[in-house]
Residue frames as qw, qx, qy, qz and C-alpha x, y, z in Angstrom:
[[0.346, -0.561, -0.451, -0.601, 21.51, 17.36, 13.21],
 [0.187, -0.336, 0.531, -0.755, 20.48, 18.80, 16.60],
 [0.035, 0.148, 0.960, -0.237, 18.36, 16.49, 18.77],
 [0.337, 0.490, 0.466, -0.655, 15.30, 18.67, 18.66],
 [0.429, 0.509, -0.403, -0.628, 15.56, 19.08, 14.88],
 [0.157, 0.174, -0.955, -0.184, 16.00, 15.33, 14.55],
 [0.210, 0.345, 0.807, -0.431, 12.81, 14.64, 16.63],
 [0.411, 0.589, 0.132, -0.683, 10.93, 17.22, 14.54],
 [0.322, 0.435, -0.645, -0.541, 12.16, 15.78, 11.31],
 [0.052, -0.016, -0.998, 0.012, 11.22, 12.24, 12.35],
 [0.286, 0.443, 0.654, -0.543, 7.79, 13.29, 13.53],
 [0.424, 0.578, -0.148, -0.682, 7.23, 15.03, 10.18],
 [0.173, 0.276, -0.877, -0.355, 8.53, 11.95, 8.20],
 [0.104, -0.236, -0.966, 0.009, 5.82, 9.69, 9.82],
 [0.314, -0.439, -0.251, -0.803, 3.28, 12.50, 10.26],
 [0.270, -0.149, -0.822, 0.478, 3.04, 11.87, 13.99],
 [0.302, 0.091, 0.212, -0.925, 0.45, 14.63, 14.30],
 [0.641, 0.024, -0.437, -0.631, -1.86, 12.50, 12.20],
 [0.517, -0.064, -0.838, 0.164, -1.23, 9.54, 14.45],
 [0.036, -0.108, -0.597, 0.794, -2.12, 11.56, 17.45],
 [0.478, 0.082, -0.074, -0.871, -5.33, 12.63, 15.67],
 [0.673, 0.021, -0.629, -0.388, -6.20, 9.04, 15.06],
 [0.179, 0.095, -0.863, 0.464, -5.56, 7.75, 18.68],
 [0.441, 0.021, 0.424, -0.791, -8.99, 8.80, 19.98],
 [0.765, 0.175, -0.328, -0.525, -10.62, 6.54, 17.39],
 [0.533, 0.192, -0.808, 0.159, -8.55, 3.62, 18.70],
 [0.017, -0.061, 0.708, -0.703, -9.55, 4.43, 22.21],
 [0.629, 0.077, 0.065, -0.771, -13.25, 4.70, 21.33],
 [0.768, 0.137, -0.557, -0.284, -13.06, 1.26, 19.67],
 [0.344, 0.122, -0.836, 0.410, -11.29, -0.21, 22.70],
 [0.279, 0.001, 0.527, -0.803, -13.94, 1.23, 25.01],
 [0.728, 0.128, -0.140, -0.659, -16.71, -0.13, 22.78],
 [0.655, 0.210, -0.723, -0.071, -15.16, -3.57, 22.54],
 [0.253, 0.069, -0.796, 0.545, -14.68, -3.76, 26.30],
 [0.372, -0.662, -0.591, -0.274, -18.17, -2.51, 27.08],
 [0.469, -0.877, -0.069, 0.081, -16.54, 0.11, 29.26],
 [0.089, 0.887, -0.450, 0.056, -13.05, 1.28, 30.05],
 [0.908, 0.105, -0.355, 0.197, -10.44, -1.41, 29.61],
 [0.701, -0.578, -0.024, 0.416, -7.60, -1.60, 32.12],
 [0.047, 0.935, -0.216, -0.276, -5.02, 1.17, 31.63],
 [0.375, -0.426, 0.719, 0.401, -2.21, -1.22, 30.60],
 [0.541, 0.432, 0.700, 0.175, -4.50, -2.58, 27.82],
 [0.285, 0.933, 0.195, -0.104, -5.11, 0.92, 26.57],
 [0.185, -0.809, 0.449, 0.331, -1.44, 1.57, 26.54],
 [0.511, -0.102, 0.786, 0.333, -0.71, -1.50, 24.52],
 [0.468, 0.685, 0.555, 0.064, -3.45, -0.64, 22.09],
 [0.112, 0.967, -0.042, -0.224, -2.03, 2.84, 21.67],
 [0.320, -0.576, 0.645, 0.387, 1.49, 1.44, 21.11],
 [0.580, 0.221, 0.754, 0.214, 0.20, -1.04, 18.55],
 [0.404, 0.830, 0.385, -0.005, -1.51, 1.63, 16.65],
 [0.014, -0.926, 0.277, 0.256, 1.30, 4.13, 16.79],
 [0.480, -0.376, 0.719, 0.332, 3.80, 1.34, 15.85],
 [0.579, 0.425, 0.669, 0.192, 1.71, 0.19, 12.82],
 [0.282, 0.939, 0.192, -0.044, 1.18, 3.72, 11.60],
 [0.231, -0.806, 0.448, 0.312, 4.89, 4.61, 12.04],
 [0.544, -0.121, 0.762, 0.330, 5.91, 1.59, 10.04],
 [0.506, 0.607, 0.596, 0.147, 3.42, 2.28, 7.34],
 [0.163, 0.977, 0.013, -0.135, 4.28, 5.96, 6.93],
 [0.332, -0.676, 0.551, 0.361, 7.99, 5.32, 6.94],
 [0.566, 0.106, 0.762, 0.296, 7.57, 2.57, 4.36],
 [0.411, 0.809, 0.420, 0.009, 5.32, 4.87, 2.27],
 [0.036, -0.928, 0.239, 0.284, 7.96, 7.60, 2.31],
 [0.423, -0.390, 0.724, 0.380, 10.60, 5.05, 1.14],
 [0.544, 0.392, 0.718, 0.187, 8.36, 3.72, -1.58],
 [0.306, 0.881, 0.355, 0.062, 7.53, 7.25, -2.86],
 [0.450, -0.648, 0.127, 0.602, 10.91, 8.79, -2.48],
 [0.354, 0.021, 0.539, 0.764, 11.71, 9.02, -6.17],
 [0.041, 0.706, 0.605, 0.367, 8.18, 10.25, -7.02],
 [0.308, -0.870, -0.267, 0.279, 8.38, 12.80, -4.19],
 [0.472, -0.395, 0.270, 0.740, 11.78, 14.06, -5.43],
 [0.229, 0.207, 0.573, 0.760, 10.35, 14.81, -8.83],
 [0.138, -0.784, -0.550, -0.253, 7.19, 16.63, -7.56],
 [0.162, 0.502, -0.185, 0.829, 7.76, 20.24, -6.56],
 [0.578, -0.614, -0.053, -0.535, 5.15, 19.98, -3.80],
 [0.918, -0.396, 0.012, -0.033, 6.87, 16.98, -2.13],
 [0.709, 0.452, -0.326, 0.432, 10.51, 17.45, -3.10],
 [0.045, -0.658, 0.431, -0.616, 11.20, 19.30, 0.23],
 [0.888, -0.406, -0.045, -0.210, 10.19, 16.27, 2.33],
 [0.497, -0.718, 0.486, 0.032, 12.90, 14.91, 4.51],
 [0.806, -0.031, 0.550, 0.218, 13.77, 11.80, 2.49],
 [0.644, 0.661, 0.259, 0.287, 13.83, 13.24, -1.02],
 [0.047, 0.966, -0.147, 0.206, 15.65, 16.30, 0.28],
 [0.694, 0.306, -0.521, 0.390, 18.30, 14.21, 1.97],
 [0.255, -0.630, 0.386, -0.624, 17.74, 15.41, 5.47],
 [0.757, -0.247, 0.541, -0.272, 16.95, 11.83, 6.44],
 [0.137, 0.434, -0.830, -0.324, 18.61, 8.82, 5.02],
 [0.770, -0.002, -0.474, -0.427, 17.00, 5.63, 3.75],
 [0.483, 0.025, -0.816, 0.315, 18.69, 3.49, 6.53],
 [0.110, 0.011, 0.520, -0.847, 17.00, 5.71, 9.13],
 [0.639, 0.025, -0.103, -0.762, 13.63, 5.37, 7.48],
 [0.703, 0.026, -0.704, -0.092, 14.08, 1.54, 7.24],
 [0.245, 0.046, -0.758, 0.602, 14.96, 1.61, 10.92],
 [0.399, 0.024, 0.299, -0.866, 11.63, 3.40, 11.66],
 [0.759, 0.025, -0.443, -0.477, 9.72, 0.71, 9.69],
 [0.583, 0.039, -0.781, 0.222, 11.50, -1.93, 11.83],
 [0.007, 0.068, -0.557, 0.827, 10.95, -0.02, 15.03],
 [0.557, -0.006, 0.003, -0.831, 7.24, 0.46, 14.26],
 [0.776, 0.014, -0.571, -0.267, 6.78, -3.22, 13.32],
 [0.421, 0.059, -0.775, 0.468, 8.57, -4.23, 16.53],
 [0.242, -0.055, 0.411, -0.877, 6.27, -1.95, 18.56],
 [0.729, 0.012, -0.238, -0.642, 3.29, -3.53, 16.93],
 [0.724, 0.067, -0.687, -0.006, 4.56, -7.00, 17.57],
 [0.220, 0.030, -0.724, 0.653, 5.40, -6.41, 21.28],
 [0.395, -0.018, 0.260, -0.881, 2.14, -4.62, 21.95],
 [0.776, 0.029, -0.362, -0.516, 0.08, -7.39, 20.26],
 [0.571, 0.091, -0.781, 0.237, 2.03, -10.04, 22.11],
 [0.032, -0.004, -0.642, 0.766, 1.09, -8.32, 25.41],
 [0.541, -0.051, -0.029, -0.839, -2.52, -7.92, 24.40],
 [0.794, -0.011, 0.505, -0.340, -3.54, -11.45, 23.61],
 [0.512, -0.110, 0.767, 0.371, -2.76, -14.42, 21.28],
 [0.492, 0.666, 0.550, 0.105, -5.35, -13.43, 18.73],
 [0.080, 0.968, -0.096, -0.219, -3.90, -9.91, 18.39],
 [0.353, -0.562, 0.655, 0.361, -0.39, -11.49, 17.90],
 [0.574, 0.193, 0.760, 0.235, -1.71, -13.83, 15.32],
 [0.386, 0.818, 0.420, 0.070, -3.42, -11.09, 13.42],
 [0.237, -0.815, 0.175, 0.499, -0.42, -8.60, 13.72],
 [0.393, -0.186, 0.657, 0.616, 1.25, -9.87, 10.51],
 [0.256, 0.627, 0.679, 0.285, -1.95, -9.46, 8.57],
 [0.064, -0.943, -0.230, 0.230, -2.30, -5.90, 9.90],
 [0.347, -0.636, 0.380, 0.575, 1.26, -5.13, 9.14],
 [0.382, 0.146, 0.714, 0.568, 1.00, -6.57, 5.60],
 [0.159, 0.803, 0.566, 0.096, -2.16, -4.47, 5.11],
 [0.121, -0.948, -0.078, 0.284, -0.57, -1.22, 6.19],
 [0.347, -0.534, 0.529, 0.561, 2.65, -1.80, 4.24],
 [0.513, 0.368, 0.699, 0.336, 0.82, -2.74, 1.02]]
């Protein structure tokens, strides 16, 4: 698969456009929690945590629903059931997203890091 096609397929697998749509809500929450604009590095870690958690969740959801998606004409053309992306790649996305969440929460503060497994369990449930 060509690099551009691989990026496009990956973005579609995890619905990156939906992640981008949700980012302003995370930024608004960060601004509200900080009573103003937090430092730029903090905003970056928040965005990475959110994107990581959502990537892990979406990839996991695609893995969990692969058989159902394959049997549904509306979803049979998705990357995983159609075979354009393999299960190991999707699992790697789950791991990469979880790692991004872990690193970002570690950089934010101890409470975020302590709550990261709860957040990950929630989005993977």
